[in-house]
Every structure is written in structure tokens, then in C-alpha cells.
N, C-alpha and C positions, 0 to 999 in steps of 0.2 A: 217530549218527557224531555219537563223536569228535573235537573238535579242538583243540592244543596252543592257550593263549592266550600271546600273549608280550606283552614289556613292549620298543616303540622309548626307544631309549638317547641319540635324539638331541638331544630334551629334556635330557639327564642330563651332558653335556659337560662340566657346571663339575663331576662331581663327579665322583672315582676310580672307575675299573671296578666295583672290588671290591666301591665301596660300595653300589652302583649292584646289585649282582649281590647283596650282601647284604638289600637294601630288596625287591626284588623276590620272593629268598626267601620273606621271611617274612611278605610279602604274599599270599604262595601262587602267582605265578607259575611256569607250566612251565616258560616259555626266558625265551630274547631276543633282536630281533631287535639285532646289537648296529649305530652306528654307525660311518663310518667317520672320526672324528675325534678331540677330548680324546682322552684318551690309551684308549678302549674298544677300539680293534681300528686299529693303523696299518702300510697298507698294505710299505712299504717295510722296516721291521725285521722282518713275518708274511715276507716273501721270503730276506731276505738274515742276518737271526740267530737262527743256532742254540737251537732252546728256547724260541722267542717262540713257535709256535703252540700248543705243547707246554704253556705256561707258561697260556694263556687256557681250555687246555681241562681244563685243574689246578681253575683257580678256581669257572668254570660249575662243575665237581662239586663239588665244594667245597662247595657253595650249592642243591645236590641243579638244578641248573637246566641245559638244550639248549640249541642256536643254530639255528635254524631259517633266516635270513635273517642279509646282511649288506646296508647303505647306505654310498650312496655319492655323494646329492645334491649336496655342496655340491661337488667337482670333477667331478661329470657334468653341472651348470652351465656347464662352463665349457667344454666340449667345440665349440655350436654353435654359442654365441652372436656374434650380431654385433657388438654391445658391448659391448669389455670395458675393466673400467675400475675405481674405487678400491674400487666393490661388491666385487666378485672377489678379489681384495686382503686384502679384511677376513673372507675364507671362508675360503681357501685355502690351503696349506703354503705356506710362502716355498722350499721348491724346485720347485713349483708355480708358482709365478707369479714368481718368476728375475728378468726386465729391464720385468719387463714389457708385453715387444711381446706384440700378441692373436696373435699367429701363434702365437709359440714359446706364449706361456700353451694356445693350445685344442692344439696339435700334445704335449707336456707331461699337459695333461689327460685326453689321450687315452690317451695311452701309459697312464698311470694306473689309468684304466677297463681297460685291459688285464690291468694288473698283476695288480687287482684280483680280474678274474677267479682267475688263477692263486692269491690266497692264500683265495680260498674253495676253490677246489680242495683246498689242504694246510690247511684247517680241516673239512671235508669238509660245505661247505654246499656247493647245489645251487640256489640263488637267490642272484643281486644287484640288488637295488634301485636307484634312483635317475633322476636327473634327463638329457637334454639337453639342456638350452638348444636356443636354440630361431634363427635365425637373420632371421625368418623376426617374429616375437612383438610386436618394438619399432614393426612395420607396422599394427597391428591398428586401427585410428583408422580405419586406410580413406581419412586424407583427410591430404595431396594421396595423389589415386587410384591404388593400384595395381595395379598391370597381373597380368592370372594369368601371362607370361609371368618377373614376380621371384614370386609364390605356387610355381609347378613349381617354380623355378631353389633356392631352399631351401629346398622338398623334395627337394631331389637333390644340394643341399648333405649334408645329414642324412645321406641313406646314403651318402656316398661318408665323409662323415668316419665315421659308426658298423659299416659292410660288416669293416672292417680288423678291429675291436674285434668284433666277433661271429664272424670266423672264430679267437678265438684262446678264447672262452665259448666255442663248439664242440669246440673241440681238449681244451679238459679236461674237459669234460662239464657246463658251469654255464647256466642261464640268466639273464637282465637282464630286469625285473621293472620293467618305464618305472609311473611313475608318471603317468597323467594331472592337469594341472597347468596351473594357470597358469603365462605364462610359458614353456611349455616346447614341444617340437613337438609333443604331441598336449597339449590342456589341456582339447576337450571329443567329444563324437560323431565330427562329421565327417572331425574332422584329425584322430580315434583312427583313422581308417577311412587316410585318408589315411595317415598313417605306419606307419599296415603295409603297405600299398601300396608304397612309397615300398621299403618293404628287403624287397621279394618275398616279404613271410608269414615268415618265416625264423622259425623254432625255435624259434632261441634269443634273436627279441624278443617279451617278452608284456610284461601289465601286470600296474603293482601297482592295486590298486583302492584307495580313498581315496575314501568316499558325501562325509565332507563337502564339498569344494572346486563338487561340483553343485550344493550349495543353493543358490548367490550366481547358479549362472546358470539355473535350476529343468530339469536336467537332470531324467530318470526312471532311478533309480539300480536298480532290479531290471533295468527294460530295458536297462540298459548291463551289467548282467552275464548276462543270457540270452545278448542278439546278439553278447556278447566270448567264453563263453561258455570257450569254448579257450582263451582265450591268459589268461584269469586267472593268476595263475601264486601272487600274496601278497594278502593284504588284511589292510587296517591298519583297522583303527576311532577314528574320530575325528569329534565332534559339532560342526555351524556353527548361526545361528538370523541368520532375519532381521526386522530393525530396521528397517521401508519405513515412512516416517510420513511421506510429502511431504517429507522432505527431504534422507533419508539415502540418499545411493546407492549400489550396488553395487557399485561400484567402488571408495569409501570417505577419496575424497579426499584420499589421503596420510594419514589420518589412523595414530592410532596402534594397535595392534590393541588390544583391552581401552576404546576407546576410543567411551561411547551413540551419538554423534551416528555415527557407521559404517552403513550399510547393512545390516551383516551381521558376523556372525565367529565366531569357534572358542569352543565352551564346555564346558561338559565331559561325555560321551558321556552320553545320553538324555536332558540339556536339552536339548536342540534339532530341526530343523527333520527332522533326518535318517530317515525311516522302514525304521529299522531292523530289527520284526518280519517286514517284507517281505523285502526284503533281506536276512534270517536263513531265512526261505521260501524266497528264491531260489538262495540259496547249497546249499540241501537239496539243490532243483530239479535245478539242473546238479552234482551230489556235487565241488561240490570242499570237499575234505578235510582242505587245508593248515592254516596256525597264521592265528590272527584275532591283531592285532597289536596291540592297546591307545596312540596316540600322543597326548601329554599335552603338549596348547597352548594352556589357559583361561586366557586371563588373569588373568581375576575369583577364581581359588580356589588357596588354596592345592595345590601339586601331590603333598603328604605326604600329603592332604588326600583330592585329587581321586586320584592311581590306585588305592590299594587300592579305591574306589568306584565308578571303572570295572570294575574286576576282576568285582566283584559282578555290575556290571551285565552284561557282556559275558556271568560264566555263566550269568544265567538265557535270555539268548536262544539261550546253548548250544543250551538246552533244549529251544527248538519244535526237535522235529524228530517229523512223523508218525508212530508204529507202524506203516511201510506193511505188514509180510508181516500181519500182527494183521486192519486192516486189508480186505487184501486176500483173508483166507479167510475173514473177516468178512459182506464184499458175494458174493464164490461163494455162501457156504453161504443165504443168501437167496433169490439169482437163482435157483439148485437148486430148491427149497421153494417 
């Protein structure tokens, strides 16, 4: 099962898009998961500026790359977040932030997410990856105590805000792949079950699988893939490592990425605690044939060294595929003899 291996450009948005295309092509990537920030893919220009989308396609073709997904994590975060503040202003386009009125920000972010589906369709892409934000993540500590009614109201609010967005996704034939991630409406196994229930299991709403976010929670990544196999719309490869020694806590203590006092951190793919062989065997088992996207977030390694190293590692994982037809034939021969 040959899957394209792509590079997610979100951690490269400080570089011009053409420079990222050049690097990815020279390293041997098959394509890109393009971030909708920096100058990589601008949704408003894609819909309003004649020739913008064609120009992006020309740059990709020039470097022998395909595009399989675009990502809108930053804008998506503002759709459902209960608290809108300076953190959002730091990551949102000025036209989305506006005057900073919280509900206005949420409304403009939702409209942009719907427009992202339209822009993806113009680009010829069927999957948009992103965050949702959450009306209830800030209540996670559970003290003061949180009633079940408050939690249910949070999921209802998420559904109310996302159903109109998903209507647009349906209308243009594009799917939203929510990245299960801390601070989102779905961050672990059971919150994923609840989020899917909240939107009535609409096919337009699926999942972006990134096992690095499961490491700090001790979740079973292959098991998650199996149970949600019909909703795995995209796969990111990022690794994480536990550094638990009695002082380092899982929640990170507000320490920066790469600080050795953290209880966990992102590391180069293949250098951490994600059970990659089991993950890829499960991807084979559930028949996932979509792209595998390398997401680079290792604060302790130069990305110009790490990105090609990660590609080589993932290429090796992609070779994990049992020769099914040959095995079945051999087993049948032995059984009949």
C-alpha cells in the first residue's frame, strides 16, 4: 500500500512558500500539507484574487509536489474557545481578530473556516485539517466542580457552531479532519466519542490522527485507529517522549518546549515513545491509503537536519506491509496439502 509522504508546512511558515517547496522537493517528499498561514495559502486571496490558486499549483508542479490537504489550526481554534484573548490575537489574521470582541472573533473565524472549505475545493483538495477550540477545555481541572449540564452545554455549543460550517463542507465535497489535541473539543478517546455524537456522526466531520498527543495521556494509539477507523481522514507523524522522574509532571508546568524539566516533549520522529511499527501495522489493517504527513516540532534539533531524517524513517515504516496475497496462497497450499 503506497502512501504519499508529505511535509506539513505549519512549522515552516517563517519561510516563503516557494522556499519550502524547494526544500521538500530536494529532500524527496511527495507533497505538502499546506498551512493556511504565513504566505503559504491565504484563504481570502484564494477566493478573491484571480490566478492565486493557479499560481500555487504552478509552484507545486515546478517542484514536483502534490498537495493532499490544507490546514487551518489557527483560525479553527477561535471558533469555539470560551476565552478569547491576546493569545488568539497573536495567531489570527488581523481581519479575523478585528476589534477583539469575543463573539465577533468567533463569528469571523467560523466564516473563515467555511471559506477554507471553498478554497480547498478550488485547489482540488478534499481534506481540511484543523482545530475547533473548546467551550469546556478551561473546565478540565474539575474544581470548582463542574456539573454534567455544563459539559453537555459545551458540546451542544460546539455542535451549534459547527453544523453550519459542515453544511458548507458538504456543499463543496470537502471533509474536515479535526486534530484530536489538548485544548480542543476532542482531546482523548472519550471526548472524541462525544464530539462525534454531538455532530450526529456527520461524514463531513472526521479526524486527523497525530499519536504524539496521545503519549502524555498514555492512550493506546493503534487501538484508537481501530476504533475510529471509519473517521481517520488524515495522518500526521510527530513523536513525543516521556521524561517522568518524580519531578517532571505530564502537564508541563508552563515550561517551554524543549525544557528538560517538562514531563513530556515533542522529539524527532522515531526518537520517542510512539509505537510506530504498531501504528503502521494498524494503518494497514484498517486500509488507510491517504497521505502520511511529517510534522516537525522538535525544539532540540535543527529542522533542516530533522525533516529529511524523519522522511527516511517514515519511508521505512511505509514498507511495513505484509505480502497478504502471497501469505494467503501459501497458507491455503499448506492447509490443502
